[in-house]
N, CA, C, O and the ligand as a Tripos MOL2 file, in Angstrom:
@<TRIPOS>MOLECULE
protein
  205   203    52     0     0
PROTEIN
NO_CHARGES

@<TRIPOS>ATOM
      1 N         108.6020   24.1450  104.3750 N.3       1 MET1
      2 CA        109.2060   24.2670  103.0460 C.3       1 MET1
      3 C         108.1150   24.1710  101.9870 C.2       1 MET1
      4 O         107.7160   25.1830  101.4110 O.2       1 MET1
      5 N         107.6340   22.9660  101.7300 N.am      2 LEU2
      6 CA        106.5440   22.7830  100.7900 C.3       2 LEU2
      7 C         105.4200   22.0290  101.4660 C.2       2 LEU2
      8 O         105.6520   21.2090  102.3540 O.2       2 LEU2
      9 N         104.2070   22.3090  101.0430 N.am      3 SER3
     10 CA        103.0830   21.6250  101.6580 C.3       3 SER3
     11 C         103.0170   20.1650  101.2000 C.2       3 SER3
     12 O         103.4600   19.8190  100.1050 O.2       3 SER3
     13 N         102.4600   19.3340  102.0540 N.am      4 ASN4
     14 CA        102.3480   17.9220  101.6870 C.3       4 ASN4
     15 C         101.4500   17.7220  100.4830 C.2       4 ASN4
     16 O         101.6710   16.8210   99.6740 O.2       4 ASN4
     17 N         100.4300   18.5690  100.3690 N.am      5 ASP5
     18 CA         99.5420   18.4710   99.2140 C.3       5 ASP5
     19 C         100.3000   18.7210   97.9220 C.2       5 ASP5
     20 O         100.0750   18.0520   96.9130 O.2       5 ASP5
     21 N         101.2050   19.6970   97.9660 N.am      6 LEU6
     22 CA        101.9720   20.0140   96.7800 C.3       6 LEU6
     23 C         102.9420   18.8790   96.4560 C.2       6 LEU6
     24 O         103.1040   18.5010   95.2960 O.2       6 LEU6
     25 N         103.5790   18.3480   97.4850 N.am      7 LEU7
     26 CA        104.5420   17.2720   97.2680 C.3       7 LEU7
     27 C         103.8860   16.0460   96.6330 C.2       7 LEU7
     28 O         104.5100   15.3270   95.8520 O.2       7 LEU7
     29 N         102.6210   15.8200   96.9810 N.am      8 LYS8
     30 CA        101.9340   14.6320   96.4720 C.3       8 LYS8
     31 C         101.7340   14.6800   94.9610 C.2       8 LYS8
     32 O         101.6700   13.6410   94.3040 O.2       8 LYS8
     33 N         101.6350   15.8860   94.4130 N.am      9 ILE9
     34 CA        101.3500   15.9890   92.9800 C.3       9 ILE9
     35 C         102.6080   16.2550   92.1650 C.2       9 ILE9
     36 O         102.5740   16.2520   90.9350 O.2       9 ILE9
     37 N         103.7190   16.4870   92.8620 N.am     10 LEU10
     38 CA        104.9650   16.7390   92.1320 C.3      10 LEU10
     39 C         105.6500   15.4370   91.7880 C.2      10 LEU10
     40 O         105.8470   14.5760   92.6460 O.2      10 LEU10
     41 N         106.0100   15.3020   90.5290 N.am     11 THR11
     42 CA        106.7320   14.1030   90.1020 C.3      11 THR11
     43 C         107.9260   14.5100   89.2570 C.2      11 THR11
     44 O         107.9760   15.6020   88.6920 O.2      11 THR11
     45 N         108.8700   13.6140   89.1890 N.am     12 CYS12
     46 CA        110.0630   13.8210   88.3780 C.3      12 CYS12
     47 C         109.6600   13.9490   86.9130 C.2      12 CYS12
     48 O         108.9420   13.0930   86.3950 O.2      12 CYS12
     49 N         110.1120   15.0090   86.2350 N.am     13 PRO13
     50 CA        109.7630   15.1700   84.8120 C.3      13 PRO13
     51 C         110.4010   14.1100   83.9130 C.2      13 PRO13
     52 O         109.9950   13.9410   82.7630 O.2      13 PRO13
     53 N         111.3810   13.4110   84.4300 N.am     14 VAL14
     54 CA        112.0770   12.4100   83.6210 C.3      14 VAL14
     55 C         111.4110   11.0410   83.7470 C.2      14 VAL14
     56 O         111.0830   10.4080   82.7430 O.2      14 VAL14
     57 N         111.2130   10.5880   84.9940 N.am     15 CYS15
     58 CA        110.7400    9.2160   85.1760 C.3      15 CYS15
     59 C         109.3970    9.1540   85.8910 C.2      15 CYS15
     60 O         108.8750    8.0640   86.1270 O.2      15 CYS15
     61 N         108.8300   10.3050   86.2400 N.am     16 LYS16
     62 CA        107.4910   10.3890   86.8490 C.3      16 LYS16
     63 C         107.4380    9.7870   88.2620 C.2      16 LYS16
     64 O         106.3540    9.5280   88.7860 O.2      16 LYS16
     65 N         108.5770    9.5710   88.8600 N.am     17 GLU17
     66 CA        108.6020    9.1020   90.2400 C.3      17 GLU17
     67 C         108.2780   10.2680   91.1560 C.2      17 GLU17
     68 O         108.5060   11.4240   90.7980 O.2      17 GLU17
     69 N         107.7440    9.9700   92.3450 N.am     18 THR18
     70 CA        107.4860   11.0410   93.2980 C.3      18 THR18
     71 C         108.8040   11.5890   93.8330 C.2      18 THR18
     72 O         109.8180   10.8930   93.8810 O.2      18 THR18
     73 N         108.7570   12.8510   94.2310 N.am     19 LEU19
     74 CA        109.9570   13.5260   94.7070 C.3      19 LEU19
     75 C         109.9560   13.6240   96.2310 C.2      19 LEU19
     76 O         108.9150   13.8110   96.8610 O.2      19 LEU19
     77 N         111.1400   13.4950   96.7980 N.am     20 GLN20
     78 CA        111.2950   13.6140   98.2380 C.3      20 GLN20
     79 C         112.0310   14.9060   98.5700 C.2      20 GLN20
     80 O         113.0740   15.1920   97.9830 O.2      20 GLN20
     81 N         111.5010   15.6820   99.4990 N.am     21 PRO21
     82 CA        112.1630   16.9350   99.8460 C.3      21 PRO21
     83 C         113.4010   16.7030  100.7060 C.2      21 PRO21
     84 O         113.3920   15.8820  101.6240 O.2      21 PRO21
     85 N         114.4510   17.4300  100.3970 N.am     22 ASP22
     86 CA        115.6450   17.4540  101.2380 C.3      22 ASP22
     87 C         115.6890   18.8230  101.9030 C.2      22 ASP22
     88 O         116.0560   19.8190  101.2800 O.2      22 ASP22
     89 N         115.3080   18.8570  103.1780 N.am     23 GLU23
     90 CA        115.1590   20.1250  103.8880 C.3      23 GLU23
     91 C         116.5020   20.8150  104.0880 C.2      23 GLU23
     92 O         116.5560   22.0350  104.2390 O.2      23 GLU23
     93 N         117.5730   20.0530  104.0900 N.am     24 VAL24
     94 CA        118.9010   20.6240  104.3430 C.3      24 VAL24
     95 C         119.4260   21.3280  103.0930 C.2      24 VAL24
     96 O         119.9230   22.4520  103.1490 O.2      24 VAL24
     97 N         119.3010   20.6300  101.9650 N.am     25 LYS25
     98 CA        119.8400   21.1830  100.7250 C.3      25 LYS25
     99 C         118.8240   22.0370   99.9810 C.2      25 LYS25
    100 O         119.1600   22.6860   98.9910 O.2      25 LYS25
    101 N         117.5650   22.0370  100.4620 N.am     26 HIS26
    102 CA        116.4920   22.7840   99.8090 C.3      26 HIS26
    103 C         116.3320   22.3440   98.3580 C.2      26 HIS26
    104 O         116.2890   23.1660   97.4420 O.2      26 HIS26
    105 N         116.2480   21.0560   98.1730 N.am     27 VAL27
    106 CA        115.9860   20.5200   96.8550 C.3      27 VAL27
    107 C         114.9170   19.4340   96.9790 C.2      27 VAL27
    108 O         114.6410   18.9280   98.0670 O.2      27 VAL27
    109 N         114.3390   19.1010   95.8590 N.am     28 LEU28
    110 CA        113.4880   17.9170   95.7730 C.3      28 LEU28
    111 C         114.2860   16.8610   95.0290 C.2      28 LEU28
    112 O         114.8200   17.1180   93.9500 O.2      28 LEU28
    113 N         114.3640   15.6770   95.6080 N.am     29 GLN29
    114 CA        115.1790   14.6340   94.9860 C.3      29 GLN29
    115 C         114.3050   13.4840   94.5190 C.2      29 GLN29
    116 O         113.4120   13.0250   95.2320 O.2      29 GLN29
    117 N         114.5850   13.0290   93.3000 N.am     30 CYS30
    118 CA        113.9070   11.8660   92.7600 C.3      30 CYS30
    119 C         114.5820   10.6080   93.3180 C.2      30 CYS30
    120 O         115.7980   10.4470   93.2170 O.2      30 CYS30
    121 N         113.7870    9.7350   93.8960 N.am     31 GLN31
    122 CA        114.3450    8.5340   94.5010 C.3      31 GLN31
    123 C         114.7210    7.4900   93.4590 C.2      31 GLN31
    124 O         115.4400    6.5370   93.7570 O.2      31 GLN31
    125 N         114.2350    7.6730   92.2370 N.am     32 LEU32
    126 CA        114.4890    6.6610   91.2170 C.3      32 LEU32
    127 C         115.7390    6.9800   90.3860 C.2      32 LEU32
    128 O         116.6370    6.1460   90.2670 O.2      32 LEU32
    129 N         115.7910    8.1830   89.8180 N.am     33 CYS33
    130 CA        116.9190    8.5220   88.9570 C.3      33 CYS33
    131 C         117.9320    9.4170   89.6560 C.2      33 CYS33
    132 O         119.0180    9.6490   89.1230 O.2      33 CYS33
    133 N         117.5970    9.9260   90.8440 N.am     34 GLY34
    134 CA        118.5750   10.6730   91.6250 C.3      34 GLY34
    135 C         118.7010   12.1380   91.2450 C.2      34 GLY34
    136 O         119.5430   12.8470   91.7980 O.2      34 GLY34
    137 N         117.8870   12.6000   90.3200 N.am     35 LEU35
    138 CA        117.9460   14.0140   89.9650 C.3      35 LEU35
    139 C         117.4790   14.8650   91.1330 C.2      35 LEU35
    140 O         116.6110   14.4620   91.9080 O.2      35 LEU35
    141 N         118.0700   16.0510   91.2470 N.am     36 GLU36
    142 CA        117.6790   16.9990   92.2870 C.3      36 GLU36
    143 C         117.1620   18.2710   91.6300 C.2      36 GLU36
    144 O         117.7150   18.7570   90.6440 O.2      36 GLU36
    145 N         116.0830   18.7960   92.2080 N.am     37 PHE37
    146 CA        115.4900   20.0220   91.6670 C.3      37 PHE37
    147 C         115.4690   21.0790   92.7540 C.2      37 PHE37
    148 O         115.0120   20.8130   93.8660 O.2      37 PHE37
    149 N         115.9590   22.2810   92.4480 N.am     38 PRO38
    150 CA        116.0120   23.3300   93.4630 C.3      38 PRO38
    151 C         114.6270   23.8840   93.7740 C.2      38 PRO38
    152 O         113.7150   23.8260   92.9500 O.2      38 PRO38
    153 N         114.4950   24.4170   94.9710 N.am     39 VAL39
    154 CA        113.2710   25.0960   95.3800 C.3      39 VAL39
    155 C         113.6320   26.5510   95.6510 C.2      39 VAL39
    156 O         114.4340   26.8550   96.5340 O.2      39 VAL39
    157 N         113.0260   27.4390   94.8790 N.am     40 LYS40
    158 CA        113.3150   28.8530   95.0260 C.3      40 LYS40
    159 C         112.0740   29.5840   95.5100 C.2      40 LYS40
    160 O         111.0280   29.5610   94.8610 O.2      40 LYS40
    161 N         112.2090   30.2370   96.6670 N.am     41 ASP41
    162 CA        111.0890   30.9820   97.2410 C.3      41 ASP41
    163 C         109.8400   30.1080   97.3790 C.2      41 ASP41
    164 O         108.7180   30.5730   97.1800 O.2      41 ASP41
    165 N         110.0510   28.8470   97.7190 N.am     42 GLY42
    166 CA        108.9360   27.9430   97.9400 C.3      42 GLY42
    167 C         108.3580   27.3480   96.6800 C.2      42 GLY42
    168 O         107.3630   26.6250   96.7250 O.2      42 GLY42
    169 N         108.9850   27.6520   95.5450 N.am     43 ILE43
    170 CA        108.4780   27.1180   94.2720 C.3      43 ILE43
    171 C         109.4930   26.1390   93.7140 C.2      43 ILE43
    172 O         110.6350   26.5120   93.4440 O.2      43 ILE43
    173 N         109.0880   24.8890   93.5380 N.am     44 PRO44
    174 CA        110.0240   23.9030   92.9840 C.3      44 PRO44
    175 C         110.2810   24.1620   91.5020 C.2      44 PRO44
    176 O         109.3560   24.4240   90.7330 O.2      44 PRO44
    177 N         111.5380   24.0870   91.1210 N.am     45 ILE45
    178 CA        111.9190   24.3270   89.7250 C.3      45 ILE45
    179 C         112.1770   22.9710   89.0760 C.2      45 ILE45
    180 O         113.2650   22.4040   89.1710 O.2      45 ILE45
    181 N         111.1420   22.4760   88.4180 N.am     46 LEU46
    182 CA        111.2450   21.1300   87.8420 C.3      46 LEU46
    183 C         111.7020   21.1890   86.3900 C.2      46 LEU46
    184 O         110.9490   20.8730   85.4690 O.2      46 LEU46
    185 N         112.9240   21.5910   86.2120 N.am     47 LEU47
    186 CA        113.4880   21.6810   84.8780 C.3      47 LEU47
    187 C         114.6590   20.7290   84.7560 C.2      47 LEU47
    188 O         115.4120   20.5280   85.7090 O.2      47 LEU47
    189 N         114.8100   20.1480   83.5860 N.am     48 VAL48
    190 CA        115.9200   19.2560   83.3340 C.3      48 VAL48
    191 C         116.8940   19.9620   82.4000 C.2      48 VAL48
    192 O         116.5210   20.4350   81.3260 O.2      48 VAL48
    193 N         118.1300   20.0190   82.8260 N.am     49 ASP49
    194 CA        119.1360   20.6680   81.9900 C.3      49 ASP49
    195 C         119.3260   19.9140   80.6900 C.2      49 ASP49
    196 O         119.3530   18.6840   80.6700 O.2      49 ASP49
    197 N         119.4560   20.6540   79.6160 N.am     50 ASP50
    198 CA        119.7590   20.0060   78.3420 C.3      50 ASP50
    199 C         121.1610   19.4230   78.4030 C.2      50 ASP50
    200 O         122.0870   20.0460   78.9210 O.2      50 ASP50
    201 N         121.2990   18.2380   77.8750 N.am     51 VAL51
    202 CA        122.6170   17.5870   77.9070 C.3      51 VAL51
    203 C         123.4370   18.0420   76.7060 C.2      51 VAL51
    204 O         124.5790   17.6150   76.5390 O.2      51 VAL51
    205 ZN        113.4910   10.7180   88.2070 Zn       52 ZN52
@<TRIPOS>BOND
     1     1     2 1
     2     2     3 1
     3     3     4 2
     4     3     5 am
     5     5     6 1
     6     6     7 1
     7     7     8 2
     8     7     9 am
     9     9    10 1
    10    10    11 1
    11    11    12 2
    12    11    13 am
    13    13    14 1
    14    14    15 1
    15    15    16 2
    16    15    17 am
    17    17    18 1
    18    18    19 1
    19    19    20 2
    20    19    21 am
    21    21    22 1
    22    22    23 1
    23    23    24 2
    24    23    25 am
    25    25    26 1
    26    26    27 1
    27    27    28 2
    28    27    29 am
    29    29    30 1
    30    30    31 1
    31    31    32 2
    32    31    33 am
    33    33    34 1
    34    34    35 1
    35    35    36 2
    36    35    37 am
    37    37    38 1
    38    38    39 1
    39    39    40 2
    40    39    41 am
    41    41    42 1
    42    42    43 1
    43    43    44 2
    44    43    45 am
    45    45    46 1
    46    46    47 1
    47    47    48 2
    48    47    49 am
    49    49    50 1
    50    50    51 1
    51    51    52 2
    52    51    53 am
    53    53    54 1
    54    54    55 1
    55    55    56 2
    56    55    57 am
    57    57    58 1
    58    58    59 1
    59    59    60 2
    60    59    61 am
    61    61    62 1
    62    62    63 1
    63    63    64 2
    64    63    65 am
    65    65    66 1
    66    66    67 1
    67    67    68 2
    68    67    69 am
    69    69    70 1
    70    70    71 1
    71    71    72 2
    72    71    73 am
    73    73    74 1
    74    74    75 1
    75    75    76 2
    76    75    77 am
    77    77    78 1
    78    78    79 1
    79    79    80 2
    80    79    81 am
    81    81    82 1
    82    82    83 1
    83    83    84 2
    84    83    85 am
    85    85    86 1
    86    86    87 1
    87    87    88 2
    88    87    89 am
    89    89    90 1
    90    90    91 1
    91    91    92 2
    92    91    93 am
    93    93    94 1
    94    94    95 1
    95    95    96 2
    96    95    97 am
    97    97    98 1
    98    98    99 1
    99    99   100 2
   100    99   101 am
   101   101   102 1
   102   102   103 1
   103   103   104 2
   104   103   105 am
   105   105   106 1
   106   106   107 1
   107   107   108 2
   108   107   109 am
   109   109   110 1
   110   110   111 1
   111   111   112 2
   112   111   113 am
   113   113   114 1
   114   114   115 1
   115   115   116 2
   116   115   117 am
   117   117   118 1
   118   118   119 1
   119   119   120 2
   120   119   121 am
   121   121   122 1
   122   122   123 1
   123   123   124 2
   124   123   125 am
   125   125   126 1
   126   126   127 1
   127   127   128 2
   128   127   129 am
   129   129   130 1
   130   130   131 1
   131   131   132 2
   132   131   133 am
   133   133   134 1
   134   134   135 1
   135   135   136 2
   136   135   137 am
   137   137   138 1
   138   138   139 1
   139   139   140 2
   140   139   141 am
   141   141   142 1
   142   142   143 1
   143   143   144 2
   144   143   145 am
   145   145   146 1
   146   146   147 1
   147   147   148 2
   148   147   149 am
   149   149   150 1
   150   150   151 1
   151   151   152 2
   152   151   153 am
   153   153   154 1
   154   154   155 1
   155   155   156 2
   156   155   157 am
   157   157   158 1
   158   158   159 1
   159   159   160 2
   160   159   161 am
   161   161   162 1
   162   162   163 1
   163   163   164 2
   164   163   165 am
   165   165   166 1
   166   166   167 1
   167   167   168 2
   168   167   169 am
   169   169   170 1
   170   170   171 1
   171   171   172 2
   172   171   173 am
   173   173   174 1
   174   174   175 1
   175   175   176 2
   176   175   177 am
   177   177   178 1
   178   178   179 1
   179   179   180 2
   180   179   181 am
   181   181   182 1
   182   182   183 1
   183   183   184 2
   184   183   185 am
   185   185   186 1
   186   186   187 1
   187   187   188 2
   188   187   189 am
   189   189   190 1
   190   190   191 1
   191   191   192 2
   192   191   193 am
   193   193   194 1
   194   194   195 1
   195   195   196 2
   196   195   197 am
   197   197   198 1
   198   198   199 1
   199   199   200 2
   200   199   201 am
   201   201   202 1
   202   202   203 1
   203   203   204 2
@<TRIPOS>SUBSTRUCTURE
     1 MET1         2 RESIDUE 1 A MET
     2 LEU2         6 RESIDUE 1 A LEU
     3 SER3        10 RESIDUE 1 A SER
     4 ASN4        14 RESIDUE 1 A ASN
     5 ASP5        18 RESIDUE 1 A ASP
     6 LEU6        22 RESIDUE 1 A LEU
     7 LEU7        26 RESIDUE 1 A LEU
     8 LYS8        30 RESIDUE 1 A LYS
     9 ILE9        34 RESIDUE 1 A ILE
    10 LEU10       38 RESIDUE 1 A LEU
    11 THR11       42 RESIDUE 1 A THR
    12 CYS12       46 RESIDUE 1 A CYS
    13 PRO13       50 RESIDUE 1 A PRO
    14 VAL14       54 RESIDUE 1 A VAL
    15 CYS15       58 RESIDUE 1 A CYS
    16 LYS16       62 RESIDUE 1 A LYS
    17 GLU17       66 RESIDUE 1 A GLU
    18 THR18       70 RESIDUE 1 A THR
    19 LEU19       74 RESIDUE 1 A LEU
    20 GLN20       78 RESIDUE 1 A GLN
    21 PRO21       82 RESIDUE 1 A PRO
    22 ASP22       86 RESIDUE 1 A ASP
    23 GLU23       90 RESIDUE 1 A GLU
    24 VAL24       94 RESIDUE 1 A VAL
    25 LYS25       98 RESIDUE 1 A LYS
    26 HIS26      102 RESIDUE 1 A HIS
    27 VAL27      106 RESIDUE 1 A VAL
    28 LEU28      110 RESIDUE 1 A LEU
    29 GLN29      114 RESIDUE 1 A GLN
    30 CYS30      118 RESIDUE 1 A CYS
    31 GLN31      122 RESIDUE 1 A GLN
    32 LEU32      126 RESIDUE 1 A LEU
    33 CYS33      130 RESIDUE 1 A CYS
    34 GLY34      134 RESIDUE 1 A GLY
    35 LEU35      138 RESIDUE 1 A LEU
    36 GLU36      142 RESIDUE 1 A GLU
    37 PHE37      146 RESIDUE 1 A PHE
    38 PRO38      150 RESIDUE 1 A PRO
    39 VAL39      154 RESIDUE 1 A VAL
    40 LYS40      158 RESIDUE 1 A LYS
    41 ASP41      162 RESIDUE 1 A ASP
    42 GLY42      166 RESIDUE 1 A GLY
    43 ILE43      170 RESIDUE 1 A ILE
    44 PRO44      174 RESIDUE 1 A PRO
    45 ILE45      178 RESIDUE 1 A ILE
    46 LEU46      182 RESIDUE 1 A LEU
    47 LEU47      186 RESIDUE 1 A LEU
    48 VAL48      190 RESIDUE 1 A VAL
    49 ASP49      194 RESIDUE 1 A ASP
    50 ASP50      198 RESIDUE 1 A ASP
    51 VAL51      202 RESIDUE 1 A VAL
    52 ZN52       205 GROUP 0 **** ****
C-alpha cells in the first residue's frame, strides 16, 4: 500500500500524530483524534473537511 518510509513522515494535519494504515479500508487513521484519510492510487489525501 504505502512504503514505511512514507508512513514515517506522514502526520495528522490536525494534531500532528503519526498515522496508521488500515489496509482493509484503504485509509490512514490518526490514533489520537480518530480522523481517517483516504489513499487514492497510493497517494494519501491529507485534507480536513471544512466544518
Ligand atoms: Zn489527529
